[in-house]
N, C-alpha and C positions, 0 to 999 in steps of 0.2 A: 570485465564488466564492472562498472561502478554505478551506484544509485543512491539517492537520498529521498526520504519520505517527509513531507510536510503535512501538518494538520493545522488548518486555519493560519497559513503562512508562517508557522513555527516549525523548524526542523526537529523531528522527534526520533529519527532513525537514519542510519546510513550503513553502507557496506561496500566492500571492494572484493571482487573475486579474481584471483590471479591464475587459477588453474585453467587449462585449456580443455575444451570439450568438443568432440567431433559430433556435429549435427548432420545426420544423414537425410537425404531427400526422401520425402514421403513417409517419414517415421517420427515417432514420438521420442523425445529425449528428455530425461529427468536430470536435473542439476540441483545440488544442494547450495543454497545461497546463504552466506553468512550475514549477520545483521548486528549492528550495534544500536541498542534501543535505550532511549532516555525518557522514562516515564515522567520525571520531574519537569520536563519541558512541555508537557501537555497543557499546563496552565489553564487559561480561560477557555481554550478550545474544548477541553474535557468538561468543564463546568457548563458550557453552552450545550453540549451533547446531553448531559444529565438533565438539564432543564427543558429539553425537548426542542431547543433551537438547532437548526442545521449548521454544520460547519464544513467547509470544503477541504478536499485533500488533493495533494499533488505528489506524483512520483516522477523524478527526473534522473537521468543518468546517461551513460554511454555503453555501447557494446563494441568491443574491438573484434573484428572478424577478418579472417583471411579468405579471400574470394579468388576465383580464377582471374579477376581483374586487378588483384593486388590487395594490400591491407586497407581496411576502411574502419573508421570510427563512426559508428551510427548512433545518433542521438535517440533516446527514448524519452517520452513524456506522456503521462496520463494524468488528466485532471478530472476530478469528480465534483459534483454539486454538493448536496446536503447529506452529510453523514449524521445520523441520529441514533440514540439509544432508544429502543422501543420497550414499552412495558408489555409483559406477557399477559394473556388472559388468566385471571385468577380463579376462574371456574367456581365462584361462590354463588352464582345464580340468585343474586339479590332481587332481580326483577320478577322472579317466579313465586315470591312469598305472597300469601293471601292475608 
């Protein structure tokens, strides 16, 4: 398996897993995925998130699988819309003052 993560069209992380894992039918399988993360590449995408603007994300890669039909390299792709940092409720109850 190999994959790369983009935030606002900037690659911020990638990984390649060379270990094989047996995934059984009708069961849950847990795998540890390595990651190479580059925070300095966040750039303007992180700034947009801090300011409350949304930024998109993409995860792309491939999964190499052995099937009863032979070896297959299956592409994976997940794209998301707006990733934002949210401010938490500060619980100061300013509106209830008399």
